MDTraj code that builds the backbone (N, CA, C; nanometers):
import mdtraj as md
import numpy as np

residues = "MET HIS VAL ALA ILE ALA LEU TYR PRO ARG PHE THR ALA LEU ASP ALA VAL GLY PRO TYR THR VAL PHE ALA PHE ALA PRO GLY TRP THR VAL THR PHE VAL ALA ALA THR ALA GLY PRO VAL THR ASP ASP ALA GLY SER LEU THR LEU GLN ALA THR ALA GLY TYR ALA ASP LEU THR GLU PRO ASP ILE VAL VAL VAL PRO GLY GLY PRO GLY THR VAL GLU ALA LEU ALA ASP ARG ALA LEU LEU ASP TRP ILE ALA SER ALA ARG GLY HIS ALA ARG TRP THR THR SER VAL CYS SER GLY SER PHE LEU LEU GLY ALA ALA GLY LEU LEU ASP GLY ARG ARG ALA THR SER HIS TRP GLY TRP LEU ASP GLN LEU ALA THR PHE GLY ALA THR PRO VAL GLY GLU ARG VAL VAL ARG ASP GLY ASP ILE VAL THR ALA ALA GLY VAL SER ALA GLY ILE ASP MET ALA LEU SER LEU LEU GLY GLN ALA VAL ASP ASP ARG THR ALA GLN ALA VAL GLN LEU ALA ILE GLU TYR ASP PRO GLN PRO PRO TYR ARG CYS GLY SER PRO ALA THR ALA PRO PRO GLY LEU PRO GLU THR ALA LEU SER LEU ILE SER".split()
xyz = np.array([
    [6.6039, -9.2723, 0.7676],
    [6.6062, -9.1257, 0.7605],
    [6.6400, -9.0820, 0.6186],
    [6.5709, -8.9793, 0.5735],
    [6.5959, -8.9246, 0.4398],
    [6.6490, -8.7828, 0.4553],
    [6.7706, -8.7609, 0.4074],
    [6.8366, -8.6313, 0.4173],
    [6.8298, -8.5619, 0.2815],
    [6.7861, -8.4377, 0.2811],
    [6.7837, -8.3576, 0.1587],
    [6.8874, -8.2469, 0.1699],
    [6.9787, -8.2421, 0.0754],
    [7.0813, -8.1381, 0.0726],
    [7.0526, -8.0456, -0.0442],
    [7.0251, -7.9207, -0.0138],
    [6.9891, -7.8242, -0.1180],
    [7.1126, -7.7775, -0.1946],
    [7.0980, -7.7640, -0.3232],
    [7.2045, -7.7113, -0.4085],
    [7.1544, -7.5867, -0.4815],
    [7.2435, -7.4918, -0.4996],
    [7.2138, -7.3714, -0.5770],
    [7.3455, -7.3244, -0.6380],
    [7.3438, -7.2459, -0.7428],
    [7.4682, -7.2063, -0.8096],
    [7.5677, -7.1405, -0.7153],
    [7.6945, -7.1822, -0.7258],
    [7.8074, -7.1277, -0.6521],
    [7.8007, -7.1607, -0.5023],
    [7.7501, -7.2813, -0.4717],
    [7.7612, -7.3317, -0.3357],
    [7.9061, -7.3760, -0.3122],
    [7.9467, -7.3891, -0.1863],
    [8.0810, -7.4398, -0.1559],
    [8.0739, -7.5912, -0.1419],
    [8.1581, -7.6613, -0.2162],
    [8.1465, -7.8065, -0.2289],
    [8.1504, -7.8803, -0.0948],
    [8.2476, -7.8500, -0.0093],
    [8.2609, -7.9247, 0.1151],
    [8.1425, -7.9023, 0.2081],
    [8.0771, -7.7865, 0.1985],
    [7.9568, -7.7608, 0.2785],
    [7.8524, -7.8694, 0.2544],
    [7.8433, -7.9135, 0.1289],
    [7.7447, -8.0153, 0.0915],
    [7.8019, -8.1564, 0.1011],
    [7.9233, -8.1740, 0.0533],
    [7.9813, -8.3081, 0.0432],
    [8.0252, -8.3624, 0.1791],
    [8.0650, -8.2748, 0.2723],
    [8.1026, -8.3218, 0.4046],
    [7.9861, -8.3914, 0.4744],
    [7.8722, -8.3220, 0.4943],
    [7.7555, -8.3884, 0.5534],
    [7.7061, -8.5068, 0.4702],
    [7.7116, -8.4925, 0.3378],
    [7.6693, -8.6026, 0.2507],
    [7.7465, -8.7298, 0.2824],
    [7.8777, -8.7194, 0.2948],
    [7.9597, -8.8374, 0.3181],
    [7.9248, -8.9036, 0.4507],
    [7.9069, -8.8230, 0.5551],
    [7.8704, -8.8787, 0.6863],
    [7.7363, -8.9501, 0.6786],
    [7.6342, -8.8824, 0.6271],
    [7.5004, -8.9405, 0.6243],
    [7.4906, -9.0582, 0.5274],
    [7.5653, -9.0534, 0.4173],
    [7.5599, -9.1613, 0.3194],
    [7.6189, -9.2907, 0.3746],
    [7.7100, -9.2801, 0.4719],
    [7.7680, -9.3986, 0.5347],
    [7.6762, -9.4576, 0.6408],
    [7.5743, -9.3831, 0.6836],
    [7.4858, -9.4309, 0.7895],
    [7.3974, -9.5433, 0.7365],
    [7.3969, -9.6582, 0.8011],
    [7.3183, -9.7726, 0.7520],
    [7.1696, -9.7412, 0.7401],
    [7.1165, -9.7649, 0.6203],
    [6.9745, -9.7468, 0.5971],
    [6.9307, -9.6050, 0.5662],
    [7.0234, -9.5105, 0.5672],
    [6.9875, -9.3711, 0.5405],
    [6.9937, -9.3434, 0.3904],
    [6.9126, -9.2478, 0.3463],
    [6.9114, -9.2037, 0.2071],
    [6.9461, -9.0549, 0.2033],
    [7.0321, -9.0172, 0.1107],
    [7.0685, -8.8765, 0.0944],
    [7.0390, -8.8348, -0.0489],
    [6.9666, -8.7248, -0.0638],
    [6.9298, -8.6760, -0.1962],
    [6.9720, -8.5311, -0.2123],
    [7.0406, -8.5022, -0.3212],
    [7.0691, -8.3627, -0.3561],
    [6.9464, -8.3076, -0.4287],
    [6.8990, -8.1920, -0.3828],
    [6.7773, -8.1338, -0.4376],
    [6.8048, -7.9910, -0.4841],
    [6.7395, -7.9500, -0.5915],
    [6.7541, -7.8137, -0.6443],
    [6.6190, -7.7719, -0.7033],
    [6.6161, -7.6540, -0.7621],
    [6.4902, -7.6058, -0.8211],
    [6.4342, -7.7085, -0.9188],
    [6.5224, -7.7651, -1.0004],
    [6.4871, -7.8756, -1.0880],
    [6.6023, -7.9748, -1.0864],
    [6.5723, -8.0995, -1.1116],
    [6.6767, -8.2004, -1.1167],
    [6.7757, -8.1663, -1.2277],
    [6.9032, -8.1882, -1.1988],
    [7.0055, -8.1590, -1.2980],
    [7.1344, -8.1126, -1.2336],
    [7.2336, -8.0758, -1.3134],
    [7.3647, -8.0375, -1.2614],
    [7.3650, -7.8992, -1.1981],
    [7.4398, -7.8854, -1.0901],
    [7.4580, -7.7565, -1.0235],
    [7.6076, -7.7414, -0.9964],
    [7.6636, -7.6283, -1.0352],
    [7.8087, -7.6079, -1.0273],
    [7.8474, -7.5268, -0.9047],
    [7.9595, -7.5635, -0.8454],
    [8.0047, -7.5016, -0.7203],
    [8.0706, -7.3661, -0.7425],
    [8.1216, -7.3071, -0.6316],
    [8.1776, -7.1718, -0.6381],
    [8.3084, -7.1633, -0.7140],
    [8.3794, -7.2744, -0.7267],
    [8.5046, -7.2736, -0.8027],
    [8.4798, -7.2862, -0.9520],
    [8.3599, -7.3256, -0.9893],
    [8.3246, -7.3398, -1.1298],
    [8.3809, -7.4644, -1.1941],
    [8.4364, -7.5552, -1.1132],
    [8.5000, -7.6735, -1.1699],
    [8.4438, -7.8046, -1.1164],
    [8.3501, -7.7980, -1.0237],
    [8.2873, -7.9187, -0.9690],
    [8.1366, -7.9060, -0.9832],
    [8.0753, -8.0070, -1.0418],
    [7.9316, -8.0069, -1.0610],
    [7.8711, -8.1285, -0.9918],
    [7.7696, -8.1053, -0.9097],
    [7.6950, -8.2139, -0.8470],
    [7.5598, -8.2264, -0.9148],
    [7.5073, -8.3468, -0.9152],
    [7.3809, -8.3733, -0.9812],
    [7.2674, -8.3758, -0.8796],
    [7.1769, -8.2801, -0.8917],
    [7.0547, -8.2854, -0.8109],
    [6.9632, -8.3881, -0.8755],
    [6.9210, -8.4874, -0.7973],
    [6.8368, -8.5933, -0.8533],
    [6.6885, -8.5699, -0.8256],
    [6.6586, -8.4587, -0.7591],
    [6.5190, -8.4255, -0.7324],
    [6.5001, -8.2748, -0.7326],
    [6.3810, -8.2306, -0.7715],
    [6.3443, -8.0902, -0.7601],
    [6.2746, -8.0685, -0.6277],
    [6.2540, -7.9429, -0.5914],
    [6.1871, -7.9130, -0.4645],
    [6.0509, -7.9803, -0.4548],
    [5.9786, -7.9794, -0.5634],
    [5.8435, -8.0366, -0.5628],
    [5.8453, -8.1883, -0.5468],
    [5.9592, -8.2498, -0.5757],
    [5.9704, -8.3952, -0.5667],
    [6.0027, -8.4431, -0.4255],
    [6.0550, -8.3541, -0.3418],
    [6.0984, -8.3948, -0.2086],
    [6.0515, -8.2899, -0.1077],
    [5.9312, -8.3072, -0.0616],
    [5.8691, -8.2069, 0.0248],
    [5.8746, -8.2416, 0.1727],
    [5.9074, -8.3684, 0.2055],
    [5.9034, -8.4095, 0.3456],
    [6.0296, -8.4860, 0.3875],
    [6.1468, -8.4242, 0.3757],
    [6.2693, -8.4908, 0.4218],
    [6.2738, -8.4941, 0.5739],
    [6.3536, -8.5847, 0.6277],
    [6.3716, -8.5933, 0.7726],
    [6.4767, -8.4950, 0.8229],
    [6.5737, -8.4666, 0.7386],
    [6.6771, -8.3679, 0.7703],
    [6.7009, -8.2820, 0.6470],
    [6.7069, -8.1521, 0.6668],
    [6.7394, -8.0578, 0.5594],
    [6.8780, -8.0008, 0.5859],
    [6.9633, -8.0012, 0.4848],
    [7.0968, -7.9408, 0.4948],
    [7.1078, -7.8324, 0.3882],
    [7.1403, -7.7106, 0.4315],
    [7.1558, -7.5980, 0.3382],
    [7.3013, -7.5529, 0.3425],
    [7.3779, -7.5765, 0.2368],
    [7.5174, -7.5334, 0.2341],
    [7.5300, -7.3839, 0.2114],
    [7.6506, -7.3328, 0.2335],
    [7.6777, -7.1927, 0.2065],
    [7.7657, -7.1780, 0.0839],
    [7.8237, -7.0601, 0.0704],
    [7.9101, -7.0327, -0.0435],
    [7.8836, -6.8934, -0.0969],
    [7.9666, -6.8464, -0.1889],
    [7.9465, -6.7135, -0.2469],
    [7.8100, -6.6962, -0.3120],
    [7.7518, -6.8067, -0.3583],
    [7.6214, -6.7990, -0.4223],
    [7.5081, -6.7684, -0.3258],
    [7.5388, -6.7668, -0.1956],
    [7.4362, -6.7345, -0.0965],
    [7.3746, -6.5978, -0.1235],
    [7.4559, -6.5025, -0.1665],
    [7.4067, -6.3662, -0.1892],
    [7.2919, -6.3674, -0.2895],
    [7.3112, -6.4351, -0.4012],
    [7.2041, -6.4421, -0.5010],
    [7.0885, -6.5292, -0.4513],
    [7.1218, -6.6350, -0.3777],
    [7.0189, -6.7276, -0.3309],
    [6.9246, -6.6643, -0.2297],
    [6.9674, -6.5568, -0.1650],
    [6.8795, -6.4877, -0.0709],
    [6.7538, -6.4347, -0.1384],
    [6.7601, -6.4198, -0.2696],
    [6.6437, -6.3724, -0.3451],
    [6.5729, -6.4855, -0.4189],
    [6.6154, -6.6090, -0.3925],
    [6.5567, -6.7252, -0.4597],
    [6.4332, -6.7708, -0.3814],
    [6.3173, -6.7193, -0.4182],
    [6.1952, -6.7464, -0.3432],
    [6.1610, -6.8944, -0.3408],
    [6.1877, -6.9645, -0.4505],
    [6.1556, -7.1072, -0.4556],
    [6.2371, -7.1842, -0.3521],
    [6.3650, -7.1516, -0.3415],
    [6.4512, -7.2175, -0.2433],
    [6.4072, -7.1849, -0.1015],
    [6.3835, -7.0573, -0.0738],
    [6.3452, -7.0165, 0.0615],
    [6.2109, -7.0763, 0.1026],
    [6.1169, -7.0801, 0.0091],
    [5.9864, -7.1384, 0.0393],
    [5.9993, -7.2881, 0.0668],
    [6.0864, -7.3556, -0.0091],
    [6.1057, -7.4990, 0.0134],
    [6.1677, -7.5246, 0.1502],
    [6.2669, -7.4434, 0.1885],
    [6.3288, -7.4589, 0.3204],
    [6.2237, -7.4442, 0.4297],
    [6.1427, -7.3393, 0.4206],
    [6.0408, -7.3143, 0.5225],
    [5.9370, -7.4253, 0.5265],
    [5.8960, -7.4735, 0.4102],
    [5.7948, -7.5775, 0.4036],
    [5.8480, -7.7116, 0.4516],
    [5.9684, -7.7481, 0.4064],
    [6.0275, -7.8768, 0.4443],
    [6.0525, -7.8836, 0.5942],
    [6.0799, -7.7705, 0.6547],
    [6.1043, -7.7650, 0.7985],
    [5.9834, -7.8172, 0.8769],
    [5.8629, -7.8038, 0.8204],
    [5.7431, -7.8491, 0.8888],
    [5.7408, -7.9986, 0.9144],
    [5.8123, -8.0749, 0.8336],
    [5.8180, -8.2207, 0.8495],
    [5.9501, -8.2660, 0.9089],
    [6.0559, -8.1923, 0.8822],
    [6.1908, -8.2366, 0.9184],
    [6.2137, -8.2411, 1.0697],
    [6.2916, -8.3378, 1.1108],
    [6.3330, -8.3433, 1.2512],
    [6.4320, -8.2312, 1.2796],
    [6.5230, -8.2089, 1.1840],
    [6.6180, -8.0992, 1.1961],
    [6.6306, -8.0264, 1.0629],
    [6.6360, -7.8947, 1.0690],
    [6.6687, -7.8120, 0.9530],
    [6.8029, -7.7485, 0.9839],
    [6.9003, -7.7728, 0.8970],
    [7.0383, -7.7378, 0.9288],
    [7.1033, -7.6547, 0.8183],
    [7.2162, -7.5957, 0.8542],
    [7.2943, -7.5198, 0.7564],
    [7.4421, -7.5356, 0.7864],
    [7.5214, -7.5069, 0.6869],
    [7.6667, -7.5041, 0.7004],
    [7.7148, -7.3695, 0.6485],
    [7.8056, -7.3066, 0.7218],
    [7.8665, -7.1807, 0.6800],
    [7.7576, -7.0752, 0.6553],
    [7.7656, -7.0047, 0.5442],
    [7.6696, -6.8967, 0.5174],
    [7.5315, -6.9482, 0.4795],
    [7.5142, -7.0793, 0.4766],
    [7.3809, -7.1340, 0.4551],
    [7.2834, -7.0899, 0.5630],
    [7.3375, -7.0525, 0.6795],
    [7.2497, -7.0042, 0.7874],
    [7.1764, -6.8765, 0.7470],
    [7.2346, -6.7979, 0.6565],
    [7.1658, -6.6773, 0.6099],
    [7.0401, -6.7139, 0.5304],
    [7.0445, -6.8274, 0.4628],
    [6.9266, -6.8729, 0.3894],
    [6.8192, -6.9215, 0.4862],
    [6.8598, -6.9835, 0.5962],
    [6.7616, -7.0188, 0.6993],
    [6.6990, -6.8912, 0.7543],
    [6.7819, -6.7898, 0.7747],
    [6.7310, -6.6625, 0.8246],
    [6.6349, -6.5981, 0.7278],
    [6.6705, -6.5977, 0.5990],
    [6.5831, -6.5373, 0.4975],
    [6.4523, -6.6138, 0.4827],
    [6.4549, -6.7422, 0.5204],
    [6.3325, -6.8232, 0.5156],
    [6.2487, -6.8058, 0.6411],
    [6.2968, -6.7214, 0.7338],
    [6.2207, -6.6903, 0.8540],
    [6.2397, -6.7868, 0.9688],
    [6.3500, -6.8635, 0.9665],
    [6.3678, -6.9686, 1.0664],
    [6.4567, -6.9295, 1.1841],
    [6.5231, -6.8139, 1.1795],
    [6.6212, -6.7817, 1.2836],
    [6.5777, -6.6740, 1.3820],
    [6.4612, -6.6188, 1.3646],
    [6.4178, -6.5126, 1.4546],
    [6.4109, -6.5638, 1.5987],
    [6.4883, -6.5006, 1.6870],
    [6.4915, -6.5415, 1.8271],
    [6.5738, -6.6657, 1.8539],
    [6.6469, -6.7144, 1.7545],
    [6.7270, -6.8368, 1.7688],
    [6.8758, -6.8063, 1.7841],
    [6.9451, -6.8940, 1.8520],
    [7.0906, -6.8921, 1.8541],
    [7.1385, -6.9601, 1.7265],
    [7.2383, -6.9024, 1.6615],
    [7.2854, -6.9609, 1.5358],
    [7.4294, -6.9197, 1.5101],
    [7.4950, -6.9972, 1.4232],
    [7.6325, -6.9650, 1.3867],
    [7.6484, -6.9654, 1.2355],
    [7.7669, -6.9261, 1.1910],
    [7.7994, -6.9201, 1.0493],
    [7.9516, -6.9089, 1.0384],
    [8.0004, -6.8848, 0.9204],
    [8.1441, -6.8586, 0.9023],
    [8.1822, -6.7361, 0.9848],
    [8.2975, -6.7384, 1.0480],
    [8.3393, -6.6282, 1.1365],
    [8.3418, -6.4930, 1.0661],
    [8.3648, -6.4925, 0.9368],
    [8.3757, -6.3659, 0.8655],
    [8.2452, -6.2893, 0.8546],
    [8.1330, -6.3609, 0.8680],
    [8.0026, -6.2973, 0.8528],
    [7.9103, -6.3235, 0.9707],
    [7.9635, -6.3803, 1.0760],
    [7.8822, -6.4236, 1.1892],
    [7.7923, -6.3138, 1.2446],
    [7.8475, -6.1974, 1.2678],
    [7.7701, -6.0898, 1.3306],
    [7.6482, -6.0488, 1.2487],
    [7.6554, -6.0694, 1.1161],
    [7.5453, -6.0263, 1.0295],
    [7.4188, -6.1111, 1.0461],
    [7.4299, -6.2238, 1.1166],
    [7.3110, -6.3047, 1.1415],
    [7.2069, -6.2290, 1.2228],
    [7.2535, -6.1297, 1.2980],
    [7.1615, -6.0510, 1.3808],
    [7.0568, -5.9800, 1.2966],
    [7.0852, -5.9559, 1.1686],
    [6.9871, -5.8881, 1.0822],
    [6.8627, -5.9733, 1.0606],
    [6.8725, -6.1039, 1.0899],
    [6.7579, -6.1934, 1.0757],
    [6.6932, -6.2228, 1.2112],
    [6.7317, -6.1456, 1.3117],
    [6.6745, -6.1662, 1.4440],
    [6.7402, -6.2760, 1.5230],
    [6.8508, -6.3302, 1.4707],
    [6.9215, -6.4382, 1.5392],
    [7.0197, -6.3826, 1.6417],
    [7.0583, -6.4671, 1.7359],
    [7.1662, -6.4353, 1.8278],
    [7.2909, -6.5060, 1.7784],
    [7.3891, -6.4328, 1.7217],
    [7.5094, -6.4969, 1.6689],
    [7.5912, -6.5616, 1.7806],
    [7.6342, -6.6848, 1.7568],
    [7.7115, -6.7598, 1.8548],
    [7.8375, -6.8131, 1.7874],
    [7.9531, -6.7811, 1.8438],
    [8.0791, -6.8236, 1.7853],
    [8.1198, -6.9629, 1.8276],
    [8.0366, -7.0610, 1.7938],
    [8.0662, -7.2014, 1.8242],
    [8.0639, -7.2817, 1.6947],
    [8.1259, -7.3982, 1.6970],
    [8.1390, -7.4768, 1.5750],
    [8.0047, -7.5356, 1.5293],
    [7.9255, -7.5811, 1.6233],
    [7.7915, -7.6318, 1.5935],
    [7.6971, -7.5767, 1.6986],
    [7.5866, -7.5182, 1.6552],
    [7.4891, -7.4592, 1.7467],
    [7.3526, -7.5214, 1.7202],
    [7.2932, -7.5763, 1.8247],
    [7.1598, -7.6352, 1.8126],
    [7.0626, -7.5541, 1.8958],
    [6.9542, -7.5117, 1.8329],
    [6.8471, -7.4410, 1.9025],
    [6.7162, -7.5059, 1.8596],
    [6.6709, -7.6026, 1.9381],
    [6.5527, -7.6779, 1.9001],
    [6.5779, -7.7600, 1.7751],
    [6.4915, -7.7436, 1.6763],
    [6.5058, -7.8208, 1.5525],
    [6.5951, -7.7514, 1.4498],
    [6.6517, -7.6381, 1.4868],
    [6.7422, -7.5655, 1.3975],
    [6.8855, -7.5890, 1.4420],
    [6.9681, -7.6397, 1.3497],
    [7.1078, -7.6684, 1.3808],
    [7.1950, -7.5997, 1.2764],
    [7.2867, -7.5162, 1.3216],
    [7.3743, -7.4440, 1.2296],
    [7.5193, -7.4789, 1.2586],
    [7.5988, -7.4884, 1.1540],
    [7.7415, -7.5178, 1.1670],
    [7.8219, -7.3988, 1.1177],
    [7.9391, -7.3811, 1.1728],
    [8.0276, -7.2718, 1.1335],
    [8.0845, -7.2999, 0.9942],
    [8.1990, -7.2423, 0.9633],
    [8.2507, -7.2483, 0.8277],
    [8.2854, -7.3863, 0.7750],
    [8.2427, -7.4143, 0.6553],
    [8.2802, -7.5242, 0.5662],
    [8.3005, -7.6594, 0.6360],
    [8.4189, -7.6823, 0.6936],
    [8.4510, -7.8133, 0.7495],
    [8.3653, -7.8487, 0.8698],
    [8.3024, -7.7500, 0.9334],
    [8.2195, -7.7764, 1.0514],
    [8.0965, -7.8594, 1.0174],
    [8.0616, -7.8684, 0.8914],
    [7.9475, -7.9497, 0.8511],
    [7.9679, -8.0969, 0.8826],
    [8.0923, -8.1421, 0.8811],
    [8.1209, -8.2819, 0.9158],
    [8.0909, -8.3056, 1.0626],
    [8.1351, -8.2132, 1.1479],
    [8.1079, -8.2239, 1.2912],
    [7.9576, -8.2261, 1.3173],
    [7.8861, -8.1372, 1.2494],
    [7.7422, -8.1295, 1.2676],
    [7.6748, -8.2598, 1.2294],
    [7.7125, -8.3146, 1.1155],
    [7.6496, -8.4369, 1.0675],
    [7.6760, -8.5537, 1.1619],
    [7.7964, -8.5653, 1.2117],
    [7.8283, -8.6727, 1.3064],
    [7.7475, -8.6571, 1.4345],
    [7.7344, -8.5321, 1.4812],
    [7.6572, -8.5061, 1.6020],
    [7.5111, -8.5465, 1.5838],
    [7.4513, -8.5109, 1.4709],
    [7.3114, -8.5435, 1.4469],
    [7.2922, -8.6937, 1.4277],
    [7.3875, -8.7579, 1.3639],
    [7.3784, -8.9028, 1.3464],
    [7.3801, -8.9726, 1.4821],
    [7.4653, -8.9254, 1.5722],
    [7.4698, -8.9831, 1.7053],
    [7.3385, -8.9658, 1.7798],
    [7.2746, -8.8503, 1.7618],
    [7.1467, -8.8251, 1.8293],
    [7.0328, -8.9045, 1.7651],
    [7.0358, -8.9182, 1.6330],
    [6.9279, -8.9859, 1.5622],
    [6.9335, -9.1374, 1.5802],
    [7.0538, -9.1923, 1.5882],
    [7.0697, -9.3377, 1.5998],
    [7.1310, -9.3700, 1.7361],
    [7.2630, -9.3631, 1.7438],
    [7.3331, -9.3806, 1.8710],
    [7.4793, -9.3421, 1.8517],
    [7.5475, -9.3245, 1.9632],
    [7.6870, -9.2814, 1.9569],
    [7.7738, -9.3809, 1.8821],
    [7.7501, -9.5099, 1.9027],
    [7.8354, -9.6111, 1.8406],
    [7.8285, -9.6052, 1.6882],
    [7.7078, -9.5822, 1.6355],
    [7.6941, -9.5722, 1.4902],
    [7.7699, -9.4513, 1.4376],
    [7.7549, -9.3388, 1.5054],
    [7.8262, -9.2184, 1.4628],
    [7.9768, -9.2372, 1.4749],
    [8.0202, -9.3044, 1.5795],
    [8.1629, -9.3301, 1.5968],
    [8.2154, -9.4233, 1.4878],
    [8.1332, -9.5204, 1.4492],
    [8.1742, -9.6128, 1.3431],
    [8.1898, -9.5388, 1.2103],
    [8.0977, -9.4461, 1.1827],
    [8.1076, -9.3668, 1.0600],
    [8.2312, -9.2781, 1.0659],
    [8.2551, -9.2143, 1.1800],
    [8.3737, -9.1295, 1.1937],
    [8.5009, -9.2096, 1.1668],
    [8.5049, -9.3319, 1.2193],
    [8.6220, -9.4163, 1.1974],
    [8.6306, -9.4613, 1.0528],
    [8.5156, -9.4937, 0.9934],
    [8.5131, -9.5398, 0.8541],
    [8.5686, -9.4343, 0.7596],
    [8.5365, -9.3072, 0.7856],
    [8.5860, -9.2004, 0.6978],
    [8.7193, -9.1441, 0.7482],
    [8.7712, -9.2052, 0.8560],
    [8.8972, -9.1641, 0.9185],
    [8.9016, -9.0129, 0.9407],
    [8.7971, -8.9652, 1.0044],
    [8.7918, -8.8226, 1.0386],
    [8.8660, -8.8032, 1.1700],
    [8.9921, -8.7721, 1.1580],
    [9.0823, -8.7586, 1.2729],
    [9.1710, -8.6367, 1.2483],
    [9.1125, -8.5163, 1.2534],
    [9.1843, -8.3947, 1.2128],
    [9.3149, -8.3720, 1.2901],
    [9.4206, -8.3542, 1.2170],
    [9.5510, -8.3196, 1.2733],
    [9.6158, -8.2170, 1.1804],
    [9.5590, -8.0968, 1.1737],
    [9.6069, -7.9971, 1.0773],
    [9.7517, -7.9566, 1.1046],
    [9.8243, -7.9236, 0.9994],
    [9.9648, -7.8857, 1.0156],
    [9.9832, -7.7471, 1.0761],
    [9.8758, -7.6678, 1.0799],
    [9.8842, -7.5322, 1.1340],
    [9.7713, -7.5089, 1.2341],
    [9.7997, -7.4309, 1.3356],
    [9.6976, -7.3967, 1.4349],
    [9.6416, -7.2582, 1.4011],
    [9.5651, -7.2538, 1.2932],
    [9.5096, -7.1252, 1.2508],
    [9.3722, -7.1443, 1.1886],
    [9.2968, -7.2393, 1.2419],
    [9.1634, -7.2639, 1.1893],
    [9.0588, -7.1701, 1.2440],
    [9.1002, -7.0777, 1.3293],
    [9.0111, -6.9791, 1.3888],
    [9.0821, -6.8455, 1.3927],
    [9.0093, -6.7343, 1.3799],
    [9.0731, -6.6029, 1.3909],
    [9.1455, -6.5855, 1.5248],
    [9.0980, -6.6580, 1.6271],
    [9.1587, -6.6453, 1.7597],
    [9.3000, -6.7013, 1.7647],
    [9.3320, -6.7937, 1.6746],
    [9.4651, -6.8553, 1.6756],
    [9.5480, -6.8193, 1.5527],
    [9.4897, -6.7448, 1.4602],
    [9.5591, -6.7098, 1.3359],
    [9.6592, -6.5965, 1.3578],
    [9.7689, -6.5965, 1.2829],
    [9.8663, -6.4872, 1.2912],
    [9.8040, -6.3549, 1.2477],
    [9.8569, -6.2427, 1.2928],
    [9.8053, -6.1111, 1.2538],
    [9.8015, -6.0960, 1.1015],
    [9.6922, -6.0425, 1.0525],
    [9.6783, -6.0176, 0.9094],
    [9.6234, -6.1348, 0.8302],
    [9.6285, -6.2554, 0.8873],
    [9.5835, -6.3723, 0.8122],
    [9.4324, -6.3756, 0.7904],
    [9.3500, -6.3313, 0.8862],
    [9.2058, -6.3295, 0.8593],
    [9.1694, -6.2493, 0.7336],
    [9.2356, -6.1377, 0.7135],
    [9.2081, -6.0564, 0.5948],
    [9.2461, -6.1320, 0.4681],
    [9.3596, -6.2012, 0.4724],
    [9.4018, -6.2802, 0.3570],
    [9.3033, -6.3935, 0.3309],
    [9.2587, -6.4598, 0.4382],
    [9.1648, -6.5706, 0.4234],
    [9.0328, -6.5231, 0.3631],
    [8.9833, -6.4094, 0.4084],
    [8.8568, -6.3586, 0.3553],
    [8.8682, -6.3219, 0.2078],
    [8.9862, -6.2790, 0.1655],
    [9.0044, -6.2433, 0.0249],
    [8.9933, -6.3672, -0.0663],
    [9.0139, -6.4848, -0.0087],
    [9.0060, -6.6076, -0.0870],
    [8.8618, -6.6531, -0.1112],
    [8.7708, -6.6068, -0.0253],
    [8.6339, -6.6573, -0.0329],
    [8.5303, -6.5475, -0.0556],
    [8.5714, -6.4254, -0.0694],
    [8.4759, -6.3162, -0.0883],
    [8.4429, -6.2984, -0.2364],
])
top = md.Topology()
chain = top.add_chain()
for i, resn in enumerate(residues, 1):
    res = top.add_residue(resn, chain, resSeq=i)
    for name in ("N", "CA", "C"):
        top.add_atom(name, md.element.get_by_symbol(name[0]), res)
traj = md.Trajectory(xyz[None], top)
């Protein structure tokens, strides 16, 4: 399986690196970071740069497409080259996926009309503008379109797809290899469990 992870300026690092780590551990799988042109792309913090080793024209038929989110999504909604590549690559891919606000790019590429989809809780309802049915779940699969909620949910999504593409044991082995055993010190990973006022503070960190 060949996984293509799209990069664009001001993406959120874990949106891309979480799925990358899961898929890169899968035996025999290839993961390629792709952008408009091969070269460095800097994340939303401005301090981490990933190297895209292929341009869109170089990788037209991936088996899985992963589109990360981040503050740069707003500008990327007008990136015709990126949106056209997402729509075109979907024709060959087994799954076209997103993490966090990357689902808005799937929507702008015309992939979410009539589909169930998710995104970061702070912007979830806005998916309806693309004809999608917003769903407040961590990973949502609707046919060949798979969307993950905010940032860390990309790891869950990648493990789920690996289990479906290969088998549960392989996905479990990867989960164990990366020691993905979440035990957060606070029970506030969702607005439903967060203390009053904390959602507003959290959104101020990523807006």
